LOZAGU-282496 format. One record per residue (C-alpha): x, z, y; residue in one letter; residue number from 1. Coordinates in nm, 3 decimals, padded with zeros to 5 digits, m for minus. Example, Ala and Ser with C-alpha at 12.3 -4.5 7.8 and 13.67 -1.06 7.14 Angstrom:
// LOZAGU-282496
martor X->01.230; Z->00.780; Y->m00.450; rest->A; nr->1 $
martor X->01.367; Z->00.714; Y->m00.106; rest->S; nr->2 $
END
This chain:
// LOZAGU-282496
martor X->00.290; Z->01.747; Y->m01.515; rest->M; nr->1 $
martor X->00.187; Z->01.421; Y->m01.357; rest->S; nr->2 $
martor X->m00.088; Z->01.496; Y->m01.107; rest->R; nr->3 $
martor X->m00.195; Z->01.134; Y->m01.095; rest->I; nr->4 $
martor X->m00.188; Z->01.093; Y->m01.473; rest->G; nr->5 $
martor X->m00.402; Z->01.400; Y->m01.537; rest->K; nr->6 $
martor X->m00.682; Z->01.297; Y->m01.298; rest->A; nr->7 $
martor X->m00.982; Z->01.142; Y->m01.476; rest->P; nr->8 $
martor X->m01.119; Z->00.806; Y->m01.358; rest->I; nr->9 $
martor X->m01.494; Z->00.800; Y->m01.298; rest->S; nr->10 $
martor X->m01.674; Z->00.495; Y->m01.432; rest->I; nr->11 $
martor X->m01.933; Z->00.340; Y->m01.193; rest->P; nr->12 $
martor X->m02.276; Z->00.237; Y->m01.322; rest->E; nr->13 $
martor X->m02.230; Z->m00.139; Y->m01.373; rest->K; nr->14 $
martor X->m01.886; Z->m00.113; Y->m01.539; rest->V; nr->15 $
martor X->m01.818; Z->m00.144; Y->m01.912; rest->E; nr->16 $
martor X->m01.495; Z->m00.006; Y->m02.060; rest->V; nr->17 $
martor X->m01.380; Z->m00.112; Y->m02.409; rest->K; nr->18 $
martor X->m01.073; Z->00.034; Y->m02.574; rest->I; nr->19 $
martor X->m00.933; Z->m00.165; Y->m02.865; rest->D; nr->20 $
martor X->m00.615; Z->00.006; Y->m02.987; rest->G; nr->21 $
martor X->m00.359; Z->m00.037; Y->m02.708; rest->N; nr->22 $
martor X->m00.576; Z->m00.279; Y->m02.505; rest->L; nr->23 $
martor X->m00.810; Z->m00.150; Y->m02.234; rest->V; nr->24 $
martor X->m01.078; Z->m00.397; Y->m02.116; rest->K; nr->25 $
martor X->m01.285; Z->m00.335; Y->m01.803; rest->V; nr->26 $
martor X->m01.584; Z->m00.554; Y->m01.719; rest->K; nr->27 $
martor X->m01.789; Z->m00.533; Y->m01.401; rest->G; nr->28 $
martor X->m01.988; Z->m00.738; Y->m01.149; rest->P; nr->29 $
martor X->m01.678; Z->m00.895; Y->m00.987; rest->K; nr->30 $
martor X->m01.498; Z->m00.993; Y->m01.310; rest->G; nr->31 $
martor X->m01.320; Z->m00.882; Y->m01.623; rest->E; nr->32 $
martor X->m00.967; Z->m00.741; Y->m01.653; rest->L; nr->33 $
martor X->m00.749; Z->m00.609; Y->m01.933; rest->Q; nr->34 $
martor X->m00.433; Z->m00.398; Y->m01.955; rest->Q; nr->35 $
martor X->m00.211; Z->m00.322; Y->m02.251; rest->E; nr->36 $
martor X->m00.096; Z->00.041; Y->m02.279; rest->V; nr->37 $
martor X->00.232; Z->00.141; Y->m02.447; rest->A; nr->38 $
martor X->00.232; Z->00.286; Y->m02.800; rest->D; nr->39 $
martor X->00.151; Z->00.654; Y->m02.820; rest->G; nr->40 $
martor X->m00.061; Z->00.672; Y->m02.506; rest->F; nr->41 $
martor X->m00.423; Z->00.758; Y->m02.576; rest->V; nr->42 $
martor X->m00.701; Z->00.628; Y->m02.352; rest->V; nr->43 $
martor X->m01.042; Z->00.788; Y->m02.407; rest->K; nr->44 $
martor X->m01.384; Z->00.748; Y->m02.254; rest->V; nr->45 $
martor X->m01.545; Z->01.093; Y->m02.219; rest->E; nr->46 $
martor X->m01.887; Z->01.146; Y->m02.050; rest->D; nr->47 $
martor X->m01.851; Z->00.884; Y->m01.779; rest->G; nr->48 $
martor X->m01.476; Z->00.929; Y->m01.721; rest->H; nr->49 $
martor X->m01.161; Z->00.758; Y->m01.848; rest->I; nr->50 $
martor X->m00.881; Z->00.996; Y->m01.948; rest->V; nr->51 $
martor X->m00.520; Z->00.892; Y->m02.018; rest->V; nr->52 $
martor X->m00.310; Z->01.123; Y->m02.238; rest->E; nr->53 $
martor X->00.064; Z->01.090; Y->m02.291; rest->R; nr->54 $
martor X->00.230; Z->01.122; Y->m02.634; rest->P; nr->55 $
martor X->00.511; Z->01.365; Y->m02.544; rest->S; nr->56 $
martor X->00.694; Z->01.546; Y->m02.265; rest->E; nr->57 $
martor X->00.987; Z->01.299; Y->m02.257; rest->E; nr->58 $
martor X->01.094; Z->01.155; Y->m01.922; rest->K; nr->59 $
martor X->00.986; Z->00.800; Y->m02.013; rest->D; nr->60 $
martor X->00.640; Z->00.913; Y->m02.120; rest->A; nr->61 $
martor X->00.596; Z->01.126; Y->m01.808; rest->K; nr->62 $
martor X->00.689; Z->00.835; Y->m01.579; rest->S; nr->63 $
martor X->00.447; Z->00.593; Y->m01.749; rest->K; nr->64 $
martor X->00.158; Z->00.843; Y->m01.760; rest->H; nr->65 $
martor X->00.073; Z->00.807; Y->m01.389; rest->G; nr->66 $
martor X->00.148; Z->00.433; Y->m01.400; rest->L; nr->67 $
martor X->m00.111; Z->00.355; Y->m01.668; rest->Y; nr->68 $
martor X->m00.371; Z->00.576; Y->m01.504; rest->R; nr->69 $
martor X->m00.315; Z->00.397; Y->m01.170; rest->A; nr->70 $
martor X->m00.333; Z->00.052; Y->m01.332; rest->L; nr->71 $
martor X->m00.662; Z->00.138; Y->m01.508; rest->I; nr->72 $
martor X->m00.800; Z->00.286; Y->m01.184; rest->N; nr->73 $
martor X->m00.707; Z->m00.035; Y->m00.997; rest->N; nr->74 $
martor X->m00.888; Z->m00.237; Y->m01.264; rest->M; nr->75 $
martor X->m01.206; Z->m00.025; Y->m01.229; rest->V; nr->76 $
martor X->m01.196; Z->m00.051; Y->m00.847; rest->K; nr->77 $
martor X->m01.125; Z->m00.424; Y->m00.867; rest->G; nr->78 $
martor X->m01.423; Z->m00.514; Y->m01.086; rest->V; nr->79 $
martor X->m01.660; Z->m00.310; Y->m00.866; rest->T; nr->80 $
martor X->m01.537; Z->m00.364; Y->m00.506; rest->E; nr->81 $
martor X->m01.259; Z->m00.623; Y->m00.531; rest->G; nr->82 $
martor X->m00.946; Z->m00.654; Y->m00.317; rest->Y; nr->83 $
martor X->m00.881; Z->m00.856; Y->m00.001; rest->T; nr->84 $
martor X->m00.554; Z->m00.963; Y->00.165; rest->V; nr->85 $
martor X->m00.539; Z->m01.123; Y->00.510; rest->E; nr->86 $
martor X->m00.232; Z->m01.314; Y->00.624; rest->Q; nr->87 $
martor X->m00.166; Z->m01.429; Y->00.979; rest->E; nr->88 $
martor X->00.028; Z->m01.749; Y->01.055; rest->F; nr->89 $
martor X->00.225; Z->m01.685; Y->01.377; rest->V; nr->90 $
martor X->00.403; Z->m01.979; Y->01.537; rest->G; nr->91 $
martor X->00.348; Z->m02.295; Y->01.741; rest->V; nr->92 $
martor X->00.197; Z->m02.562; Y->01.516; rest->G; nr->93 $
martor X->00.148; Z->m02.329; Y->01.218; rest->Y; nr->94 $
martor X->m00.178; Z->m02.423; Y->01.046; rest->R; nr->95 $
martor X->m00.352; Z->m02.338; Y->00.720; rest->V; nr->96 $
martor X->m00.648; Z->m02.496; Y->00.541; rest->S; nr->97 $
martor X->m00.809; Z->m02.440; Y->00.202; rest->V; nr->98 $
martor X->m00.957; Z->m02.712; Y->m00.019; rest->S; nr->99 $
martor X->m01.070; Z->m02.579; Y->m00.357; rest->G; nr->100 $
martor X->m00.778; Z->m02.389; Y->m00.511; rest->Q; nr->101 $
martor X->m00.517; Z->m02.562; Y->m00.292; rest->N; nr->102 $
martor X->m00.385; Z->m02.398; Y->00.024; rest->V; nr->103 $
martor X->m00.232; Z->m02.653; Y->00.261; rest->E; nr->104 $
martor X->00.010; Z->m02.510; Y->00.520; rest->M; nr->105 $
martor X->00.202; Z->m02.657; Y->00.813; rest->A; nr->106 $
martor X->00.493; Z->m02.418; Y->00.868; rest->L; nr->107 $
martor X->00.729; Z->m02.610; Y->01.095; rest->G; nr->108 $
martor X->00.888; Z->m02.812; Y->00.818; rest->Y; nr->109 $
martor X->00.881; Z->m03.193; Y->00.813; rest->S; nr->110 $
martor X->00.614; Z->m03.186; Y->00.542; rest->H; nr->111 $
martor X->00.296; Z->m02.999; Y->00.453; rest->M; nr->112 $
martor X->00.328; Z->m02.730; Y->00.186; rest->I; nr->113 $
martor X->00.056; Z->m02.725; Y->m00.079; rest->V; nr->114 $
martor X->00.020; Z->m02.401; Y->m00.276; rest->F; nr->115 $
martor X->m00.192; Z->m02.394; Y->m00.592; rest->Q; nr->116 $
martor X->m00.391; Z->m02.068; Y->m00.625; rest->L; nr->117 $
martor X->m00.477; Z->m01.914; Y->m00.963; rest->P; nr->118 $
martor X->m00.842; Z->m01.945; Y->m01.071; rest->A; nr->119 $
martor X->m00.903; Z->m01.570; Y->m01.021; rest->E; nr->120 $
martor X->m00.834; Z->m01.586; Y->m00.645; rest->I; nr->121 $
martor X->m01.078; Z->m01.715; Y->m00.385; rest->K; nr->122 $
martor X->m00.943; Z->m01.808; Y->m00.042; rest->A; nr->123 $
martor X->m01.074; Z->m01.911; Y->00.296; rest->E; nr->124 $
martor X->m00.893; Z->m02.008; Y->00.614; rest->A; nr->125 $
martor X->m01.013; Z->m01.929; Y->00.967; rest->K; nr->126 $
martor X->m00.873; Z->m02.089; Y->01.281; rest->S; nr->127 $
martor X->m01.003; Z->m01.998; Y->01.622; rest->E; nr->128 $
martor X->m00.884; Z->m02.139; Y->01.951; rest->R; nr->129 $
martor X->m00.638; Z->m01.904; Y->02.123; rest->G; nr->130 $
martor X->m00.561; Z->m01.696; Y->01.814; rest->S; nr->131 $
martor X->m00.341; Z->m01.734; Y->01.508; rest->N; nr->132 $
martor X->m00.481; Z->m01.895; Y->01.190; rest->P; nr->133 $
martor X->m00.576; Z->m01.638; Y->00.922; rest->I; nr->134 $
martor X->m00.582; Z->m01.687; Y->00.545; rest->L; nr->135 $
martor X->m00.813; Z->m01.445; Y->00.361; rest->T; nr->136 $
martor X->m00.775; Z->m01.411; Y->m00.015; rest->M; nr->137 $
martor X->m01.002; Z->m01.206; Y->m00.242; rest->T; nr->138 $
martor X->m00.974; Z->m01.117; Y->m00.612; rest->S; nr->139 $
martor X->m01.055; Z->m00.841; Y->m00.858; rest->C; nr->140 $
martor X->m00.692; Z->m00.831; Y->m00.983; rest->D; nr->141 $
martor X->m00.481; Z->m00.630; Y->m00.735; rest->K; nr->142 $
martor X->m00.152; Z->m00.710; Y->m00.908; rest->Q; nr->143 $
martor X->m00.206; Z->m01.090; Y->m00.910; rest->L; nr->144 $
martor X->m00.336; Z->m01.089; Y->m00.551; rest->L; nr->145 $
martor X->m00.032; Z->m00.903; Y->m00.423; rest->G; nr->146 $
martor X->00.205; Z->m01.133; Y->m00.610; rest->Q; nr->147 $
martor X->00.043; Z->m01.449; Y->m00.470; rest->V; nr->148 $
martor X->00.037; Z->m01.304; Y->m00.116; rest->A; nr->149 $
martor X->00.407; Z->m01.217; Y->m00.140; rest->A; nr->150 $
martor X->00.487; Z->m01.571; Y->m00.264; rest->K; nr->151 $
martor X->00.299; Z->m01.730; Y->00.028; rest->I; nr->152 $
martor X->00.472; Z->m01.492; Y->00.274; rest->R; nr->153 $
martor X->00.812; Z->m01.589; Y->00.133; rest->S; nr->154 $
martor X->00.755; Z->m01.954; Y->00.230; rest->L; nr->155 $
martor X->00.818; Z->m01.853; Y->00.593; rest->R; nr->156 $
martor X->00.890; Z->m01.481; Y->00.631; rest->A; nr->157 $
martor X->00.855; Z->m01.340; Y->00.984; rest->P; nr->158 $
martor X->01.178; Z->m01.348; Y->01.180; rest->E; nr->159 $
martor X->01.276; Z->m01.059; Y->01.411; rest->P; nr->160 $
martor X->01.354; Z->m01.251; Y->01.733; rest->Y; nr->161 $
martor X->01.030; Z->m01.437; Y->01.814; rest->K; nr->162 $
martor X->00.810; Z->m01.293; Y->01.538; rest->G; nr->163 $
martor X->00.730; Z->m01.637; Y->01.393; rest->K; nr->164 $
martor X->00.625; Z->m01.666; Y->01.031; rest->G; nr->165 $
martor X->00.359; Z->m01.553; Y->00.784; rest->I; nr->166 $
martor X->00.279; Z->m01.185; Y->00.809; rest->K; nr->167 $
martor X->00.011; Z->m00.955; Y->00.670; rest->F; nr->168 $
martor X->m00.267; Z->m00.876; Y->00.915; rest->K; nr->169 $
martor X->m00.176; Z->m00.554; Y->01.100; rest->G; nr->170 $
martor X->00.189; Z->m00.562; Y->00.989; rest->E; nr->171 $
martor X->00.437; Z->m00.451; Y->01.257; rest->Q; nr->172 $
martor X->00.743; Z->m00.675; Y->01.284; rest->I; nr->173 $
martor X->01.054; Z->m00.493; Y->01.402; rest->R; nr->174 $
martor X->01.174; Z->m00.704; Y->01.694; rest->R; nr->175 $
martor X->01.534; Z->m00.751; Y->01.805; rest->K; nr->176 $
martor X->01.661; Z->m00.835; Y->02.151; rest->A; nr->177 $
martor X->01.818; Z->m01.178; Y->02.188; rest->G; nr->178 $
martor X->02.169; Z->m01.230; Y->02.312; rest->K; nr->179 $
martor X->02.212; Z->m01.113; Y->02.666; rest->S; nr->180 $
martor X->02.344; Z->m01.349; Y->02.933; rest->A; nr->181 $
martor X->02.700; Z->m01.282; Y->03.056; rest->S; nr->182 $
martor X->02.759; Z->m01.203; Y->03.425; rest->K; nr->183 $
END
């Protein structure tokens, strides 16, 4: 049995859950999210808890049981608390600024890179003298936030020799020694 799939999800006070066939909609103070569930899976709301039941004991159904429960749990947590990702821009001349839904970055290329954020994500940039610029993004959708953060990180992934690049705050970069001088 899936331990994660069997666990009920408690519904906080200000959250509404609507189940329309295979579509689960969650609405809360931070926003509204929806997730489609595969055929056969049953999602029920029972006395303040959401319960996900699988259709059979087949391997495919067992593997998706915990997945759908986790996705619905992330939706409930997202509309109540929200999610935050902080990225640090490490490198000489690396800068970041936010204007509306556009993130403008100087990453050592000959041009500025402008990244358009989805409407669901709010961002702010912080630059202090003597420390690396930090981009903070918040959203109620964990999946979308992680995807956007990974896309921004891929513009200049951290390299192992000097540690330059865009990294998540608190991420440890595995460093390599440079070439050693001969005699």
